[in-house]
C-alpha positions in Angstrom: -162.7 12.6 -18.2 -161.8 9.0 -19.3 -163.4 9.9 -22.8 -160.9 12.7 -22.8 -158.2 10.8 -21.8 -159.2 8.1 -24.8 -159.5 10.7 -27.1 -156.0 12.0 -26.5 -154.5 8.6 -27.0 -156.2 8.5 -30.0 -155.0 11.5 -31.5 -151.4 10.5 -30.6 -152.1 7.1 -32.6 -153.4 9.0 -35.3 -150.5 11.6 -35.1 -147.6 8.7 -35.3 -149.8 6.6 -38.0 -149.8 9.8 -40.4 -146.1 10.6 -39.4 -145.0 7.2 -40.5 -147.0 7.3 -43.8 -145.3 10.6 -44.6 -141.8 9.1 -43.8 -142.4 6.1 -46.0 -143.7 8.4 -49.1 -140.5 10.5 -48.4 -138.3 7.8 -48.5 -140.0 6.3 -51.7 -139.7 9.6 -53.3 -135.9 9.8 -52.0 -135.4 6.6 -53.7 -136.4 7.6 -56.8 -134.7 10.9 -56.5 -131.2 9.1 -56.0 -132.1 6.7 -58.5 -132.6 9.5 -61.1 -129.6 11.6 -59.9 -127.4 8.5 -60.7 -128.6 8.8 -64.1 -127.3 12.6 -64.3 -123.8 11.9 -63.3 -122.2 12.2 -66.7 -123.7 15.7 -67.2 -122.9 16.4 -63.7 -118.9 15.5 -64.6 -119.2 17.9 -67.4 -120.5 20.7 -65.5 -117.7 20.2 -62.9 -115.0 20.4 -65.6 -116.7 23.8 -66.6 -116.8 24.5 -62.9 -112.5 24.1 -63.1 -112.0 25.6 -66.0 -114.2 29.0 -64.7 -112.0 28.9 -61.6 -108.7 28.8 -64.1 -107.7 25.3 -63.3 -108.2 21.7 -63.7 -108.5 18.2 -62.2 -104.9 17.6 -62.2 -103.2 20.8 -61.3 -105.7 21.1 -58.2 -104.8 17.5 -57.4 -101.2 18.4 -57.8 -101.8 21.7 -55.6 -103.5 19.8 -53.1 -100.6 17.1 -52.8 -98.0 19.9 -52.2 -99.8 21.2 -49.2 -100.8 18.3 -47.6 -97.1 16.7 -47.8 -96.0 20.2 -46.4 -98.6 20.3 -43.7 -97.6 16.4 -42.5 -94.0 17.0 -42.8 -93.9 19.9 -41.0 -96.3 18.3 -38.3 -94.1 15.0 -37.9 -90.7 17.4 -37.7 -92.1 19.3 -35.1 -93.6 16.8 -33.0 -90.4 14.8 -33.2 -88.6 17.8 -32.2 -91.0 19.0 -29.6 -91.9 15.7 -28.0 -89.5 13.7 -25.4 -90.0 10.1 -24.4 -89.6 11.3 -20.7 -92.1 13.9 -21.0 -95.2 14.4 -19.1 -98.8 13.9 -20.3 -99.5 17.7 -20.5 -96.2 18.8 -22.1 -97.2 15.9 -24.7 -100.3 17.5 -25.2 -99.1 20.9 -25.7 -96.2 19.9 -27.9 -98.7 18.0 -30.1 -100.8 21.1 -30.3 -97.8 23.5 -30.8 -97.0 21.1 -34.1 -100.4 21.4 -35.5 -100.3 25.0 -35.3 -97.1 25.4 -36.7 -98.1 22.6 -39.5 -101.2 24.6 -40.4 -99.3 28.0 -40.8 -96.6 26.0 -43.2 -99.4 24.8 -45.0 -100.9 28.0 -45.4 -97.8 29.6 -46.4 -97.4 27.0 -49.1 -100.8 27.7 -50.6 -99.8 31.2 -50.5 -96.6 30.6 -52.6 -98.6 28.6 -55.3 -100.1 31.9 -55.9 -103.9 30.7 -56.3 -107.0 32.4 -55.6 -110.8 31.9 -55.6 -112.2 28.3 -55.0 -108.6 26.6 -55.7 -107.3 28.4 -52.4 -110.7 27.7 -50.2 -110.0 23.7 -51.5 -106.2 24.1 -50.2 -106.9 25.6 -47.1 -109.4 23.3 -46.5 -107.1 20.2 -47.3 -104.3 22.1 -45.1 -107.1 22.0 -41.8 -108.3 18.4 -42.8 -104.5 17.1 -42.9 -103.5 19.0 -39.6 -106.4 17.8 -37.7 -106.3 14.4 -39.1 -103.0 13.9 -38.0 -103.8 15.5 -34.3 -106.7 13.0 -34.1 -104.8 9.9 -35.2 -101.8 10.9 -32.7 -104.5 11.1 -30.0 -106.0 7.8 -31.2 -102.5 6.2 -30.7 -101.8 7.4 -27.6 -105.4 6.7 -26.1 -104.7 2.8 -27.4 -101.5 2.6 -26.1 -102.2 4.5 -22.8 -105.0 1.9 -22.1 -103.0 -1.3 -22.6 -101.3 -1.9 -19.1 -105.1 -1.7 -17.7 -106.2 -4.0 -20.8 -103.4 -6.4 -20.3 -103.0 -6.5 -23.8 -99.5 -7.1 -25.5 -97.9 -3.9 -26.9 -97.6 -5.6 -30.4 -101.4 -6.3 -30.7 -102.3 -2.6 -29.6 -99.7 -1.3 -31.8 -101.2 -3.4 -34.8 -105.0 -2.3 -33.5 -103.8 1.5 -33.5 -102.3 1.2 -37.2 -105.7 -0.6 -38.6 -107.5 2.1 -37.0 -105.5 4.8 -38.1 -105.7 3.6 -41.6 -109.6 3.4 -41.4 -109.8 7.1 -39.9 -107.5 8.4 -42.3 -109.6 7.0 -45.1 -112.7 8.7 -43.7 -111.3 12.0 -43.1 -109.8 12.1 -46.7 -113.2 11.0 -48.1 -115.0 13.7 -46.2 -112.1 16.4 -47.5 -112.9 15.0 -51.0 -116.8 15.6 -50.6 -116.4 18.9 -49.1 -114.1 20.0 -52.3 -116.7 18.6 -54.6 -119.8 20.9 -52.8 -117.2 23.7 -53.1 -116.8 23.4 -56.8 -120.7 22.6 -57.1 -121.0 19.2 -57.8 -124.3 17.7 -58.4 -126.1 15.4 -56.3 -125.7 12.6 -58.3 -122.1 12.7 -58.4 -121.7 13.4 -54.5 -123.9 10.5 -53.8 -122.0 7.9 -56.2 -118.5 9.3 -54.8 -120.0 9.8 -51.3 -121.2 5.7 -51.2 -118.5 4.2 -53.7 -115.5 5.9 -52.6 -116.1 7.2 -49.2 -118.8 5.6 -47.3 -118.5 1.8 -48.3 -114.6 1.6 -48.1 -114.7 3.4 -44.7 -117.0 1.3 -43.1 -115.6 -1.9 -44.5 -112.1 -0.9 -43.1 -113.4 -0.1 -39.8 -115.4 -3.5 -39.8 -112.1 -5.5 -41.0 -110.2 -3.6 -38.2 -113.1 -4.9 -35.2 -112.9 -8.4 -36.9 -109.1 -8.7 -36.8 -108.4 -7.4 -33.7 -111.9 -8.7 -32.1 -109.7 -10.6 -29.0 -107.5 -7.2 -28.4 -110.8 -5.3 -28.0 -112.5 -7.8 -26.0 -109.3 -7.7 -23.7 -109.6 -3.8 -23.7 -113.2 -3.8 -22.4 -112.5 -7.0 -19.8 -109.7 -5.0 -18.3 -107.5 -6.1 -15.3 -108.4 -8.5 -13.1 -110.5 -8.9 -11.0 -113.3 -8.0 -12.9 -116.9 -8.5 -12.6 -119.5 -11.3 -14.3 -121.3 -8.4 -16.3 -117.5 -7.1 -17.4 -116.4 -10.5 -18.7 -119.7 -11.0 -20.6 -119.7 -7.7 -22.1 -115.9 -8.2 -22.9 -117.1 -11.6 -25.1 -119.7 -9.7 -27.2 -118.1 -6.4 -27.3 -116.9 -7.0 -30.8 -120.1 -8.3 -31.9 -121.8 -5.1 -30.8 -119.5 -2.8 -32.4 -119.9 -4.6 -35.5 -123.7 -4.3 -35.4 -123.1 -0.8 -34.5 -121.3 0.0 -37.8 -124.1 -1.7 -39.7 -126.5 0.4 -37.8 -124.5 3.5 -38.7 -124.2 2.8 -41.9 -128.0 1.9 -42.7 -128.9 4.9 -40.6 -126.8 7.5 -42.8 -128.1 5.9 -45.9 -131.7 6.2 -44.4 -131.3 9.8 -43.4 -129.8 10.7 -46.8 -132.7 9.0 -48.4 -135.0 11.4 -46.5 -133.4 14.5 -47.7 -131.9 15.2 -44.0 -128.3 13.8 -44.5 -126.1 13.6 -41.3 -122.7 15.3 -41.2 -120.0 13.2 -42.1 -117.8 14.3 -39.4 -120.4 13.7 -36.4 -120.7 10.3 -37.8 -117.2 9.5 -38.1 -116.8 11.4 -34.4 -119.3 8.5 -33.3 -117.6 5.5 -34.9 -114.4 6.5 -33.1 -115.6 6.9 -29.9 -117.8 3.7 -30.3 -114.1 2.0 -30.9 -112.1 4.2 -28.3 -114.8 4.0 -25.5 -113.6 0.8 -23.6 -109.8 1.8 -23.9 -110.8 5.3 -22.6 -112.4 4.0 -19.8 -109.7 1.5 -19.3 -107.2 4.5 -18.9 -109.3 6.3 -16.9 -110.0 3.5 -14.5 -106.2 2.9 -14.1 -106.1 6.7 -13.2 -108.6 6.5 -10.7 -107.2 3.4 -9.0 -104.0 4.8 -8.5 -105.5 8.0 -7.3 -107.4 6.0 -4.9 -104.0 4.5 -3.7 -102.3 7.6 -3.2 -103.1 9.6 -0.2 -101.9 13.0 -1.7 -105.1 13.0 -4.1 -107.9 14.3 -2.2 -111.2 12.6 -2.1 -112.8 14.8 -4.5 -110.1 14.4 -7.2 -110.7 10.7 -6.7 -114.2 10.9 -7.1 -114.1 13.4 -10.4 -111.8 10.4 -11.9 -114.2 7.7 -11.0 -117.2 10.0 -12.2 -115.3 10.3 -15.7 -116.2 6.9 -16.6 -120.1 7.8 -16.0 -119.7 10.8 -17.9 -118.1 9.3 -20.8 -120.8 6.8 -21.5 -123.5 9.5 -20.9 -121.5 11.6 -23.6 -121.2 8.4 -25.7 -125.2 7.4 -25.8 -126.1 11.3 -26.1 -124.1 11.3 -29.3 -125.5 8.5 -30.4 -129.2 9.2 -29.6 -128.9 12.7 -31.1 -127.2 11.4 -34.5 -129.8 8.4 -34.9 -132.8 10.1 -33.3 -132.8 13.4 -35.3 -133.4 12.2 -38.9 -136.0 9.9 -37.7 -137.9 12.4 -35.5 -137.7 15.1 -38.4 -139.4 12.2 -40.6 -141.8 11.6 -37.9 -142.4 15.3 -37.1 -141.5 15.3 -33.6 -139.8 18.4 -31.9 -136.9 17.5 -30.1 -136.5 20.4 -28.3 -138.5 19.6 -25.0 -136.9 15.8 -25.3 -133.4 17.1 -25.6 -134.0 19.7 -22.6 -135.4 16.9 -20.1 -132.9 14.4 -21.3 -129.8 17.2 -20.6 -131.4 17.5 -16.8 -131.6 14.0 -16.5 -128.0 13.5 -17.7 -127.0 16.3 -15.1 -128.6 14.5 -12.2 -126.9 11.3 -13.1 -123.6 12.7 -13.5 -124.3 14.2 -10.0 -125.5 11.3 -8.3 -122.5 9.3 -9.7 -119.9 12.2 -8.6 -121.8 11.7 -5.2 -121.4 7.8 -5.2 -118.0 7.9 -6.1 -117.3 10.0 -3.0 -118.9 7.7 -0.8 -117.1 4.6 -2.5 -113.7 6.6 -2.3 -114.3 7.5 1.6 -115.4 4.0 2.2 -112.4 2.6 0.3 -109.8 4.7 1.8 -111.3 4.3 5.6 -111.4 0.3 4.9 -107.3 0.6 3.6 -106.7 2.7 6.6 -108.2 0.5 8.9 -106.7 -2.8 7.6 -104.0 -4.4 9.1 -101.1 -4.4 7.1 -99.5 -7.7 8.6 -102.4 -10.1 7.7 -103.8 -10.3 4.2 -105.8 -13.5 4.9 -109.5 -12.4 4.5 -110.6 -14.6 7.6 -108.8 -11.9 9.8 -111.5 -10.0 11.7 -112.0 -6.6 10.3 -111.8 -3.5 12.8 -114.7 -1.8 14.0 -114.4 0.7 11.3 -114.3 -2.1 8.5 -117.4 -3.1 10.2 -119.4 -0.2 10.4 -118.2 1.5 7.3 -120.0 -0.9 4.9 -123.4 -0.3 6.4 -123.1 3.5 6.3 -121.9 3.4 2.8 -124.6 1.2 1.8 -127.3 3.5 3.6 -125.6 6.5 2.0 -125.6 5.0 -1.7 -129.2 4.0 -1.1 -130.3 7.8 -0.1 -128.4 9.2 -3.2 -130.4 6.7 -5.5 -133.8 7.8 -3.9 -132.8 11.5 -4.1 -131.4 11.0 -7.6 -134.8 9.2 -8.8 -137.0 11.7 -7.0 -134.9 14.4 -8.8 -135.5 13.0 -11.9 -138.9 12.7 -11.5 -139.1 16.5 -10.4 -137.3 17.3 -13.8 -139.8 15.4 -15.8 -142.6 17.5 -14.2 -143.9 14.7 -12.0 -145.5 15.6 -8.7 -143.5 13.4 -6.1 -145.0 14.5 -3.0 -148.4 12.3 -3.2 -145.4 9.5 -3.7 -143.3 10.8 -0.6 -146.7 10.9 1.3 -147.8 7.3 0.5 -143.9 6.0 1.5 -144.2 7.6 4.6 -147.9 6.3 5.5 -146.5 2.7 4.2 -143.4 3.1 6.4 -145.2 3.8 9.6 -147.7 1.1 9.1 -144.8 -1.5 8.6 -143.5 0.1 12.0 -146.6 0.1 14.0 -147.7 -3.6 12.5 -144.1 -5.2 12.5 -142.8 -5.0 16.1 -140.7 -7.6 15.6 -138.8 -6.2 12.8 -138.7 -2.7 14.7 -137.0 -5.0 17.6 -134.2 -6.7 15.3 -133.5 -3.3 13.9 -132.9 -1.3 17.3 -131.3 -4.5 18.8 -128.8 -4.5 15.7 -128.2 -0.7 16.4 -127.2 -1.3 20.1 -125.1 -4.3 19.2 -123.3 -2.0 16.8 -122.8 0.8 19.1 -121.6 -1.7 21.6 -119.1 -3.1 19.3 -120.3 -6.5 20.3 -118.9 -8.3 17.1 -117.4 -7.4 13.8 -116.9 -8.8 10.4 -114.6 -12.0 10.6 -114.9 -12.7 14.2 -116.2 -16.2 15.6 -118.9 -15.6 18.1 -121.9 -17.8 19.8 -125.1 -16.6 20.2 -128.1 -18.4 21.9 -129.1 -20.1 18.6 -125.8 -20.7 16.6 -122.2 -19.9 16.4 -119.8 -19.4 13.6 -118.0 -16.4 11.8 -119.4 -13.6 11.0 -120.1 -13.2 7.0 -122.5 -10.7 6.6 -124.0 -7.5 8.9 -127.4 -6.2 7.5 -130.0 -4.0 9.1 -132.3 -6.9 10.7 -129.8 -10.1 11.1 -126.4 -11.1 11.3 -125.1 -14.2 9.3 -122.7 -16.7 10.6 -120.7 -19.3 9.1 -120.3 -22.4 11.1 -116.7 -24.3 11.1 -118.7 -27.3 9.1 -119.8 -25.3 6.6 -123.5 -24.2 7.3 -124.9 -20.5 7.2 -126.9 -19.6 9.9 -129.0 -16.1 9.5 -129.6 -14.7 13.1 -132.1 -11.7 13.8 -130.5 -9.3 16.2 -133.7 -9.8 18.3 -133.1 -13.4 18.8 -129.3 -13.1 19.6 -129.3 -12.8 23.4 -126.3 -13.2 25.1 -123.1 -12.8 22.7 -119.6 -15.1 23.3 -117.0 -13.5 21.3 -114.2 -15.8 20.7 -112.0 -13.2 18.4 -111.3 -10.3 20.7 -108.0 -9.3 22.0 -106.4 -12.8 22.7 -107.2 -16.2 23.5 -105.8 -18.5 26.6 -105.3 -22.1 25.8 -104.9 -24.5 28.8 -103.5 -27.9 28.7 -103.6 -30.7 31.0 -101.7 -33.8 31.4 -101.7 -37.1 33.8 -98.4 -38.5 34.4 -97.4 -40.9 37.5 -97.2 -39.8 41.1 -93.3 -40.3 41.0 -92.8 -38.0 38.0 -90.2 -35.7 38.5 -92.1 -32.5 38.4 -89.3 -30.0 37.7 -88.2 -31.8 34.8 -91.2 -31.2 33.6 -91.4 -27.5 34.1 -87.8 -27.3 32.6 -89.2 -29.2 29.0 -92.4 -27.2 29.0 -89.9 -24.2 29.3 -88.0 -25.5 26.3 -91.0 -26.1 24.4 -92.0 -22.9 25.0 -88.7 -21.3 23.7 -88.5 -23.3 20.5 -92.1 -22.5 19.4 -91.2 -18.7 20.4 -88.3 -19.0 17.7 -90.4 -20.7 15.1 -90.8 -18.3 12.5 -94.2 -19.3 11.6 -95.7 -19.5 15.1 -94.1 -16.7 16.9 -96.3 -13.8 14.9 -99.2 -15.1 16.3 -97.8 -16.0 19.9 -98.6 -13.4 22.9 -97.3 -15.5 25.8 -95.2 -18.6 25.1 -95.9 -21.9 26.4 -95.2 -22.7 30.1 -95.9 -24.8 32.9 -98.3 -23.9 35.6 -97.2 -26.9 37.9 -99.3 -29.5 39.5 -103.3 -28.7 39.4 -104.6 -31.5 40.9 -103.8 -35.2 42.5 -106.3 -37.5 41.1 -106.1 -41.3 42.2 -102.4 -41.1 42.6 -102.1 -39.2 39.5 -100.5 -36.3 38.9 -102.3 -33.6 36.9 -99.9 -30.9 35.4 -101.0 -27.9 33.4 -99.5 -25.6 30.9 -100.9 -22.5 29.3 -100.1 -20.0 26.4 -101.7 -17.2 25.1 -102.3 -16.6 21.2 -104.1 -14.1 19.3 -107.6 -15.2 18.7 -108.2 -17.7 15.9 -104.6 -18.7 15.6 -104.0 -20.8 18.6 -105.3 -24.2 16.7 -102.0 -24.4 15.1 -99.7 -23.4 18.3 -101.9 -26.1 20.2 -100.9 -28.7 17.7 -97.1 -28.0 18.1 -97.2 -27.8 21.9 -99.0 -31.2 21.9 -96.5 -32.7 19.3 -93.6 -31.4 21.2 -94.9 -32.5 24.7 -95.4 -36.0 23.1 -91.9 -36.2 21.8 -90.2 -34.8 25.2 -92.0 -37.4 27.2 -90.9 -40.3 25.2 -87.3 -39.0 25.1 -87.2 -38.7 29.0 -89.2 -41.8 30.3 -92.0 -39.9 31.3 -95.6 -42.0 31.2 -99.0 -40.4 30.7 -101.6 -41.8 32.2 -105.1 -42.2 31.6 -108.2 -40.6 32.8 -109.9 -43.5 35.2 -113.6 -44.1 34.1 -116.5 -43.6 36.8 -120.0 -44.8 37.4 -121.2 -47.0 35.0 -118.6 -46.8 32.5 -116.2 -48.5 34.9 -118.3 -51.4 35.5 -117.4 -54.5 33.1 -119.9 -55.8 30.7 -121.9 -58.7 32.0 
């Protein structure tokens, strides 16, 4: 059996090597053929003139007729679009008006071709240019609308985005005109050498140069589009910094890949290459536009959870489509050269892509439900992150993390099944491994079960200040087996649920603050009561302290008499975690009131060893 596996591996290596040798031979033969074709260009030009003569036309006459139908198509398109579109119109009305202008422009161009009374290849050539012109203008309008629509999300000035749209339109226009020219030459039976010369010197090199120049001139605008609006993640910022270089590298690889495929004799369709380049340019702007739409939908209660999730999944779908197109364009000629059958690979890729999109949709549904639940449960009067969360705000992130982990596991197993992998041994092995961990790690089981009961009992929430048997601090993180507490002085303690023991929660409902003051025995207690009442009224009227005050400061009378000293107490009730500022204000006001009314505080007498003078 081992020998069979070794023989199979050796056969695969031999097949790859032989395919590589065939590819090298085809490439060398293709280079020789292209060089010989360039030498035949003069004869091919004469043959092309003969074709024009057989079609009862000439290069100049055909060029004039093409210019007429292109001008008619473009003018009618622009006039119709200006007539149909309104600045305040909705997006769908603008889309339909642009499509209507395209249809009318094509009809006008075809009518102009009829009025010129041409037939045969001349008529087919002018129809081609009418279609290329109309679709090209439609593409340019869409590109400009997409770029300008993504500007607010990308935080780019309108002038910079308009300049990017202008330069990109020039590059796309040149490329589409070049494609129309190449198709025209093929219609008139131009030779391979002439097609190669025109395709490189007139179309490919200038078009790729214009695209590269556009990227270099507007690299900051492209970087800002990828970065998007704040807050942004670290990887998004890094991707934004290198994105112009990535696009330039992509253009170089696309150009070399196109030339390589042409040399192998399997030329890539020019329209497909152009579409891929445009997608590479517009993907970050389309992503920014979809992200902005998804954020607006998230904030709107009128849009359903499924609708929001669909918009968020569209970002992932755009990425999948872009990668699929790039893979199809670049891998097809290489696979053909190596003799690899792409049918099974393409089928598996489609299955994996569908599973990935379905998993992304479920992930977005969970994220949308989580986001809306946290938004609805958040107290709108407090924007401070230190404010304790509600019970929903504590449990939802845990449930969300569990659901997302389940989605990832299910998607991974589905991908393996689609690729023909038997997953039952894997599932069985993981189950046995999980049981072994469960029986062997009783402490872990104790921590998980204890944490479950703590959460069910609502013992603490995110952002609350608690004290356990081993630590105290603000709850910063709640995981499956432990809770993370941040002490007031900064240290972080991770406490397993099984070791928490008794829990004291200092952040629930309200906090009662009691203050004691020692004064002389002959102090007017009624005066002190009135002063405390006045202080409570002043604090209740303070706009900064009043929102956090539940019950204002007041006197509780004489609490005790110690060695001829009166102990007078006062108290107030505040929101948990907000009593410190009120306490400072009360102490300051009491100190000032005692000084103004001649009330003297008495220090607490020392007792025991501390009261004896030093020897």
